[in-house]
C-alpha positions in Angstrom: -18.0 5.9 1.4 -17.7 2.0 2.4 -18.5 1.5 -1.3 -16.2 3.5 -2.7 -13.7 2.7 -0.2 -13.9 -1.3 -1.6 -14.2 -0.2 -5.1 -10.9 1.8 -4.8 -9.2 -1.1 -2.7 -9.9 -3.8 -5.2 -8.7 -1.8 -7.8 -5.3 -0.9 -6.0 -4.7 -4.4 -5.0 -5.0 -5.4 -8.4 -2.6 -2.6 -9.9 -0.4 -3.8 -7.2 -0.3 -7.4 -8.2 0.0 -6.4 -11.8 3.2 -4.1 -11.4 4.8 -7.3 -8.9 4.5 -9.2 -12.0 6.2 -7.4 -14.5 9.1 -6.3 -11.7 8.7 -8.8 -9.4 8.0 -9.3 -5.6 7.8 -6.0 -4.1 8.9 -4.2 -7.2 6.1 -1.9 -6.6 7.4 -0.3 -4.0 10.6 0.8 -5.7 10.3 0.4 -9.2 11.2 4.0 -10.2 14.0 4.3 -7.5 17.5 3.3 -8.5 20.2 3.1 -5.9 21.6 6.4 -6.8 18.1 8.1 -5.7 17.8 6.7 -3.1 21.6 7.7 -1.2 19.9 11.2 -0.6 17.5 9.0 1.3 19.4 6.6 4.0 16.1 5.9 5.8 13.8 5.4 2.8 16.5 2.9 1.6 16.7 1.1 5.3 12.6 1.3 5.0 12.5 -0.6 1.6 14.7 -3.0 2.6 13.2 -4.3 5.8 9.6 -3.8 4.6 7.4 -7.2 4.9 4.3 -8.9 3.1 1.4 -6.5 2.8 -1.7 -7.8 4.2 -4.2 -6.7 2.0 -7.4 -8.0 4.0 -6.0 -6.7 7.1 -5.4 -3.4 5.8 -8.7 -3.4 4.1 -10.2 -3.7 7.8 -8.3 -1.4 9.2 -9.2 1.4 7.2 -12.9 0.2 7.0 -12.8 0.6 10.7 -11.5 4.2 10.8 -14.2 4.7 8.2 -17.0 3.2 10.0 -15.8 4.6 13.2 -15.8 8.2 12.0 -19.6 7.7 11.1 -20.1 6.8 15.0 -18.5 10.2 15.1 -20.6 12.0 13.6 -24.1 10.1 14.7 
């Protein structure tokens, strides 16, 4: 599970970096949503407009700690 998490996370980070190159900073978050589509989802529109920089390292460590905590629960 730990190795799978590492490989999947690196792959996801690389995909998002490529999308940012293609669509600009943060473009991966809203690249398929037009303003017209967001009209029906005002909470989502507000959330997207206030999102800060995503920290891949912090997210990776948090998820890894959840996986390892699960191992502790099972042993």
